[in-house]
C-alpha positions in Angstrom: 14.5 29.3 -74.5 18.2 28.2 -74.2 20.7 30.6 -73.0 24.2 31.2 -74.3 26.9 29.6 -71.7 29.6 32.1 -70.9 33.4 31.6 -71.7 34.3 29.7 -68.7 31.6 27.0 -69.0 32.4 26.6 -73.2 35.9 26.4 -72.0 35.4 23.5 -69.7 33.0 21.7 -71.9 35.8 21.6 -74.8 38.4 20.4 -72.1 35.7 17.7 -71.2 35.4 16.8 -74.8 39.1 16.5 -75.6 40.0 14.2 -72.6 38.4 11.3 -74.3 39.1 12.1 -77.9 40.6 14.4 -80.7 37.9 16.5 -82.6 38.0 19.2 -85.4 36.4 22.5 -84.9 33.3 21.6 -86.5 32.2 18.7 -84.2 33.3 20.6 -81.0 31.1 23.5 -82.2 28.3 21.0 -82.9 28.5 19.0 -79.7 28.6 23.0 -77.7 25.4 23.7 -79.7 23.8 20.4 -78.3 25.1 21.0 -74.7 23.2 24.3 -74.7 20.0 22.6 -75.2 18.9 24.7 -78.4 15.5 23.7 -79.6 15.4 22.3 -83.1 14.0 25.7 -84.2 16.7 27.4 -82.5 19.2 25.1 -84.2 17.7 25.7 -87.6 17.9 29.6 -87.3 21.4 30.6 -88.4 20.6 34.1 -89.3 22.6 37.1 -87.9 22.1 37.8 -84.3 20.5 34.2 -83.8 21.2 32.2 -80.6 22.8 29.5 -82.8 25.0 32.2 -84.5 26.1 33.8 -81.5 26.7 30.6 -79.7 29.0 29.6 -82.7 31.0 32.7 -82.8 31.5 32.4 -79.0 32.7 28.9 -79.2 34.9 29.7 -82.0 36.5 32.7 -79.9 37.1 30.6 -77.2 38.7 27.8 -79.3 40.9 30.6 -80.6 42.1 31.7 -77.3 42.8 28.6 -76.0 44.8 27.7 -79.1 46.6 31.2 -78.9 47.4 30.1 -74.8 48.9 26.8 -76.6 46.2 24.9 -74.0 44.6 22.9 -77.4 46.5 22.2 -80.9 45.7 20.7 -84.0 47.2 17.7 -85.3 48.2 17.3 -88.8 44.6 16.2 -89.7 42.8 19.1 -88.1 41.9 17.4 -84.9 42.5 19.3 -81.6 44.1 17.9 -78.5 44.7 19.0 -75.2 48.4 20.3 -74.7 50.3 18.6 -71.6 50.8 22.1 -70.2 47.5 22.2 -68.4 46.9 20.1 -65.5 46.5 16.4 -66.2 43.0 15.0 -65.1 43.6 11.9 -62.8 40.9 9.3 -63.4 40.2 7.0 -60.4 39.6 4.1 -62.4 43.0 4.5 -64.5 44.9 5.0 -61.2 43.4 1.7 -59.6 44.3 0.1 -63.2 47.7 1.1 -63.2 48.5 0.1 -59.9 47.0 -3.4 -60.3 49.1 -3.6 -63.2 52.2 -2.4 -61.4 51.6 -5.2 -58.6 50.8 -8.0 -61.0 54.6 -7.5 -62.0 55.6 -7.5 -58.5 55.6 -6.1 -54.8 56.2 -2.2 -55.0 56.7 0.8 -52.3 54.5 3.5 -52.3 57.2 5.8 -53.7 58.0 3.4 -56.4 54.2 3.4 -57.2 53.9 7.0 -57.0 56.8 7.3 -59.6 55.2 5.0 -62.1 51.7 6.6 -61.7 53.5 10.1 -62.5 55.2 8.5 -65.5 51.9 6.8 -66.5 49.9 9.9 -66.3 52.6 12.4 -67.4 52.3 14.7 -64.5 55.6 15.3 -64.5 55.6 17.0 -67.9 53.2 19.7 -66.8 53.9 23.2 -65.5 51.7 22.9 -62.6 52.0 20.7 -59.0 48.5 20.5 -58.4 47.9 17.4 -60.7 50.8 15.9 -58.8 49.2 16.5 -55.5 46.0 15.0 -56.8 47.4 12.1 -58.0 49.1 11.4 -54.5 45.9 12.0 -53.0 43.7 9.6 -55.2 46.9 7.0 -55.0 46.2 7.2 -51.3 42.7 6.5 -51.5 42.8 3.7 -54.1 45.6 1.9 -52.0 43.5 2.1 -49.0 40.3 1.1 -50.6 42.4 -2.1 -52.1 43.7 -3.2 -49.0 40.3 -3.0 -47.2 38.7 -5.2 -49.9 41.7 -7.7 -49.2 43.2 -7.1 -53.3 46.3 -5.8 -52.0 48.5 -6.6 -48.9 50.6 -3.7 -47.2 53.7 -4.9 -45.1 55.7 -1.7 -43.9 54.8 0.0 -47.0 55.6 -2.5 -49.4 52.3 -3.1 -51.3 51.9 -6.6 -53.3 48.7 -8.3 -54.6 46.8 -10.8 -52.2 47.0 -14.5 -53.3 43.4 -14.3 -54.0 43.7 -11.3 -56.2 46.9 -12.9 -58.2 44.6 -15.9 -59.0 42.0 -13.8 -60.5 44.2 -11.3 -62.1 42.4 -11.7 -65.7 39.0 -11.2 -64.4 40.0 -8.2 -62.4 41.4 -6.6 -65.6 38.7 -7.2 -67.8 36.2 -5.5 -65.1 38.5 -2.7 -64.9 38.4 -2.3 -68.6 34.6 -2.3 -68.6 34.4 0.1 -66.0 36.6 2.6 -67.7 34.5 2.2 -70.8 31.4 2.3 -68.9 32.4 5.8 -67.0 33.8 7.2 -70.1 30.6 6.9 -72.2 28.5 8.1 -69.3 30.5 11.2 -68.9 30.7 12.0 -72.6 26.5 12.2 -72.5 26.7 15.3 -69.8 24.9 16.1 -66.9 21.5 16.0 -67.8 21.9 12.5 -69.2 23.5 11.3 -66.2 20.5 12.8 -63.7 18.1 10.5 -65.8 20.2 7.5 -66.0 21.0 7.4 -62.2 17.6 7.9 -61.1 16.5 5.0 -63.5 19.2 3.0 -62.0 18.5 3.7 -58.5 15.0 2.9 -58.8 16.0 -0.6 -60.3 18.5 -1.1 -57.6 16.0 -0.2 -55.1 13.2 -2.4 -56.1 15.7 -5.0 -56.5 16.5 -4.8 -52.6 13.0 -4.9 -51.9 11.9 -1.3 -51.5 8.4 -0.3 -52.9 8.7 2.6 -55.2 6.3 5.4 -54.7 8.0 8.3 -56.9 11.3 8.4 -58.8 11.9 11.5 -60.8 14.3 14.1 -62.1 13.6 17.6 -60.5 14.8 19.3 -63.7 15.5 23.1 -64.3 17.9 25.6 -62.6 15.8 26.2 -59.5 16.1 22.8 -58.1 18.1 24.3 -55.0 20.6 21.7 -55.5 18.3 18.5 -55.8 18.7 16.8 -59.2 16.2 13.8 -58.1 14.0 12.5 -55.4 13.0 9.0 -54.7 10.1 8.1 -52.6 9.9 4.8 -51.0 7.8 2.6 -48.5 9.2 -0.4 -46.5 6.9 -3.4 -45.5 5.8 -2.0 -42.3 4.7 1.3 -44.2 7.5 3.6 -43.3 8.0 5.9 -45.9 11.4 8.0 -47.0 12.2 10.7 -49.2 15.7 10.3 -50.6 17.0 13.4 -52.1 20.1 13.2 -54.9 22.6 15.2 -56.4 24.4 14.1 -59.1 28.0 15.3 -60.7 28.7 13.9 -64.1 32.7 15.1 -64.2 36.1 13.8 -63.7 37.1 16.1 -60.9 37.1 15.1 -57.4 33.9 16.2 -55.1 35.1 18.6 -52.3 33.7 19.1 -48.7 32.0 22.4 -49.9 29.8 20.5 -52.5 28.9 18.1 -50.2 27.8 20.6 -47.2 25.8 22.7 -49.7 23.9 19.4 -50.8 23.5 18.5 -47.7 22.0 21.6 -46.3 19.7 21.7 -49.2 18.4 18.2 -47.9 17.9 19.4 -44.7 15.8 22.5 -45.7 13.5 20.6 -48.2 13.3 18.0 -45.2 14.4 15.2 -47.2 15.0 11.8 -45.1 18.3 11.3 -46.4 20.7 12.4 -49.0 22.4 10.8 -51.6 25.7 12.4 -53.5 26.6 10.6 -56.6 29.6 11.5 -58.8 31.2 9.7 -61.8 34.7 10.5 -60.1 35.3 10.3 -56.5 35.4 12.0 -53.1 38.2 14.0 -51.3 39.0 12.7 -48.0 37.5 15.6 -46.2 34.5 15.4 -48.2 34.4 11.4 -47.3 34.8 12.3 -43.6 32.1 14.7 -43.7 29.7 11.9 -45.1 30.9 9.3 -42.7 29.9 11.6 -40.2 26.3 11.8 -40.8 23.7 8.8 -40.6 21.4 10.2 -43.3 24.3 11.0 -46.3 25.8 8.7 -48.3 28.3 9.6 -51.2 28.1 7.5 -54.2 31.2 7.4 -56.7 32.0 6.0 -60.0 33.0 2.7 -58.9 29.6 2.3 -57.1 27.7 3.4 -60.1 29.3 0.8 -62.0 28.7 -2.1 -59.7 25.1 -0.9 -59.4 24.8 -1.0 -63.2 26.4 -4.5 -63.2 24.1 -5.8 -60.5 21.1 -4.4 -62.0 21.9 -5.0 -65.9 21.2 -1.4 -66.7 23.8 0.1 -69.0 25.7 -3.1 -68.8 24.6 -6.3 -70.2 25.5 -10.1 -70.6 26.7 -10.8 -73.9 28.5 -13.9 -75.4 29.0 -15.1 -71.6 31.0 -11.6 -70.5 29.9 -8.5 -69.3 29.5 -5.4 -71.6 28.3 -2.0 -72.1 24.6 -1.6 -73.2 25.3 1.2 -75.9 21.4 1.5 -76.3 21.2 2.8 -72.7 24.8 4.4 -72.4 
């Protein structure tokens, strides 16, 4: 039997919904009912005191409180949207897209890029500096990664597109658009969907790289000890590995505490290796911890997208180009 989530969880669900679309009250309540995992019988029971009725009341109360605190507002059509006074959520893929767009127009210093991103995301309009700090962190990570990939060149803190990247600007922008659409669709489907999707993707990816899959499954339930999925494989010599996976379908960056907790669970359950997967990205401290270990890896949203493209699972070819496979995601 489903349990009614608390107000804090409902608040987060509503924020996540409104990051991608403006929704009316009925749509929000309906989506919260679905996320709560109510059975068909529970959904059909609208009697006083039923789970469905109680959850509707709680979601309605959270909505009213959020509106009273001016965290959300309805537009002229009655569709709720997030008010800019709350911290802005910084999506890594959008940050990368905006950086490449800015550098396509000409070289920029780091401070110029930060100013452009601040304008683009609107962090300068919020009442908190937390989103400004997050933006600076993500921007630094994106610049470092693009430089390592040879996409951009850094000369005395002046950044520009490499000659190779400039020649392929159109293709790069198309893939960035596709990645953004793909990750947004995955994120909108929720945590349980992402667990099942990623384990299926991991199985296909491993087979493509000559791993023999013995088992690959989602653990399920609240007593999984932080392990969302397990894959058992065997190589050509007969050596077996047990890869334990934790998935986070969210826009917030993963911190070091999250990763350490997961690694402890992997060790306690005697897994051969651990894989922490997120649709977002990792804070620097989290990546430093991951890089310090030989039996733990981090998979961010960009890597999930590349795996989907390589395996054509969640992404498909249509009309000579890659598109999101909506039958899967």
